[in-house]
N, C-alpha and C positions, 0 to 999 in steps of 0.2 A: 518604331523599330526595337527600342530597348525593352518594351513590354513583351515582345516575342522572343527576343534573345535571352532575356534573363532566365525564363523557365527552362529553356533548352540548355543553357550552360548549367544551371542548377541540377538538371537531370543527369548531366555528364560529371557531377561531382565538384563543379567549381563553387567556391564560397567567397563571401566578401571579406574585407579586412576586418580582423577581430576588433571588438570595441575597446578603445583605450580605457573606458570607465570600468571594464571588467579586469583590468590589469591590477596586480598587486600595488597597494599603496593608495589606491583611489576609493577604497571603501567609504572613508569619511566624506567623500564628496557625493556619494550616491545614496547613503543610508537615509537621508531625509528628503529624497525626491518626493514631491507632492505636499510636503509640509512647509519647507523653507524655500523661498524663492530669492535668487540672487539679484534680480533685476532692480528692486528698489535700493539695495545697499551698494551695488557696484556700477551702476550705469547712471550717467548724468547727461544733461543736455548741453551740447556745445553751441555757444552763442555765435561763433564765427566759422568760416570755411577752413582756414588753415589749422594746423596741428594746435592742440590745446597748450603745448608747452610755451607758445608765445602769447597767450591770452592775458596773463597777468602783467607782463611788461607793456603790452598794448594798452590795457586799461590804464595803467599808471601813467604812461607817457600822454595818453589823450586827456586825462584828468589834469596833469601838469600844464599842458598847453592851454586848455580851456580855462582853468582856474586863474592863470596868470596872463591870459590874453596874449600869449606869445606869437610872434610872427615867425613862421617856419623858417624863413630865409635868414633870420637872425640867430638861430640856434647854432652854437658853435660845435657842440658835441652831445652825443646821447650815449651814456654808458648804461648797459643793461646787465644788471646782476641777476644771476640764475644759478641752477644746478648743473652738474657735470654733463648730463645727457642733453640738456637744452643748448649748452655751450657747444658740445660736440656736433649736435645736429644743425646748429645755426650756420646755414650756408653762407659762406663769406663771399661777398661780391654780389653780382646780379644774377638772378636765376635765368636759366635758359629753358626750363621746362616747368610746367604746372607743379610737378612733384617737388622740384627744388624750391619753388615759391611756397608751397604749402608747408614744408618742413623747415624752412628758414624761420628765424625769429625776427631778424632785422627787416626783411622785406614786408611781412604783414604789419609791423609796427609802423614803418614809414608810409605804407599804403593807407592805413587807417588815419594817420595824421593828415595826410594830403586829401583824402576823400571823405573822411568823417564816417566811413562805413567799411566793413570788411567782409564782403561776400565773395561769391565766386569770381565776379568780374575783376576783383583786385589781384587775383592770383592766376589769371589767364595770360598766355603769352602775349597777347596784344597790348598789355600794360607794361611789359618789361623795358620799354624804350622811354617811359615817362620821365622827363628830366627832373621833376620835382621829387618823385619817389627815389630816383637814383641819387640825387643830391643829398637827400636825408640818409640813405644807406651809407654813402661815403662818409658820413660823420658819426657812424654808429660803431660801438665796440661792445663785444660780448665779454663779460667778466665772471669768472667762477667765484661764487660766494660761498665760503665754507659753511656758514650758518644755514643757508637755503639748501645746499647740497646735503647736509646732515638731516634736515627735515624731510627731504625727499627720500633719502635712503631709509629713513624710519617709517616710510609710508604715510607720512602725515601731509597728504596733498592739499588739504585746506589750509594748513599753516604755510605751505609753500606758496600758495596764491596770495596769502596775506602778506608775505615777506618779500616775494619777488618784486623787483622794482626797476624803473628806468630812470 
């Protein structure tokens, strides 16, 4: 249907939305089309299903638990140091939707510690009643770390990953 309607609308003078790339100020972004490709410089592989903001604390927490052979039931508190947006996005409490679980920091960290993996099933609604994950979330706290926040604001994401910790 669209293939029929488009030529008829064009014949009547309808046009599409002007390209944002033709707007003033975007010259620099389009001058090297076909020469420089953003993909290798700006896109990375995400290891786990939830938002990448929680990956560094999850790695750190898992490493601490494994390296020290910790019993999850005996952990008194987990303090996650991160940057402002991660703290702001950290859903406090238990998620009620997959989106809340994805953008939480605490839920994915707890799910990884309990399951040893962090795929789609850890952030699906059927897991939200898991007593082990809930118990760990209850013992977690998000803390704004000025050093990590400064690195994030400077666009130094690799340094943020190295400094974020649980």
